[in-house]
N, C-alpha and C positions, 0 to 999 in steps of 0.2 A: 504494499500500499504505500502510496506516495503523499506525503504531506507536505504542503507548502506554506510557509508562512513568511511575510515580509513586514518589515516595519519601517517606516520614515521616523528617524529617531535623530536627536539632537546631535548624538554621537555614537561611535563604535568605542566601547569602553571595556576592553578586556583587562580585568583586574582592577577596575576603578579608574584606570588612567584614560582620560580622553583623547582619542586620536583623530576622528573624522566627524565631521558633520555629514550625515548622509544616510544611505539605506543599506541595511543589511538583510539580504535574503537567506534564509535557512530552508533547506529542504530536508526531510527524514525519509528514508527508503530502506526497508528491511533491516532497520537497526543501524544504519550508516547515516551520518549527518554531513551534509554538504552546506558551506557558506559562500557567499560572494559578497563583497564589501565594496560600495560605490560611495563616491564623494560627489556632493550637489553644493559644495562650497563656493564653486565659481559660477559667476553669471554666464548662462547660455549654453554651459557644457556639463556632461557627466563623465566623470573618470571611473572605470573599472579598476580598482586598486588591487584586488586579489580575489581569487576564487579557489576553494580548496575543501577537500574531505577532511572533516575533523577527526582526528584520531587520537585525541587526549587520553592518555592512560591514567589520568587523575580527575576523574570526573568532568565536569563542565568547563573547566578552565581551557581557554584557547592556547594551545602551544606557543611557547616564546619565538620560535622560528617563524611562525605564521605572523605574529604580531609584528616582528622586525620587518617582515615583508611589506606590511601594510605601511609602517613608518616610511620605510625606504621610498615606496611608490608614491606616497603622498608628497613627499619632498619633490620627487621627480615631476609629479602633475603641477605643483606649486610653480616650478622653474619653468616648465612648458607653457603653462597659462599666462605666465608674466611676459615669456617671450612672444607668443601669440598676440597677447594683447598690445604690446608694443608695435608688432608688425601691423596690426589692424589699425592703429593709431596713425602710423605713418602713411598707410594707403589711404586712409580718409583725408589726411592733410594734402596729400598729392592730388586728390580729386578736386579740392576746393580752391 
């Protein structure tokens, strides 16, 4: 049986640490749990930061390596969005 739940939340908060403004989609299928973490922090775009099968051996905690991937990819998304926004601004100025 496939069970999907998604929640628009203020943050992805593994262990109480706020990482991402966005959406976490969780799917449970035959005892396996899958998660996808998105950010909607930036105007006009959605970044998929990470999708993974949760394999924690200690209850509901998200494994540290998965959290690190989300942190790294959020930094990359911030950099990419800033570069994209600057490019858009230059193109808009060139048109006027």
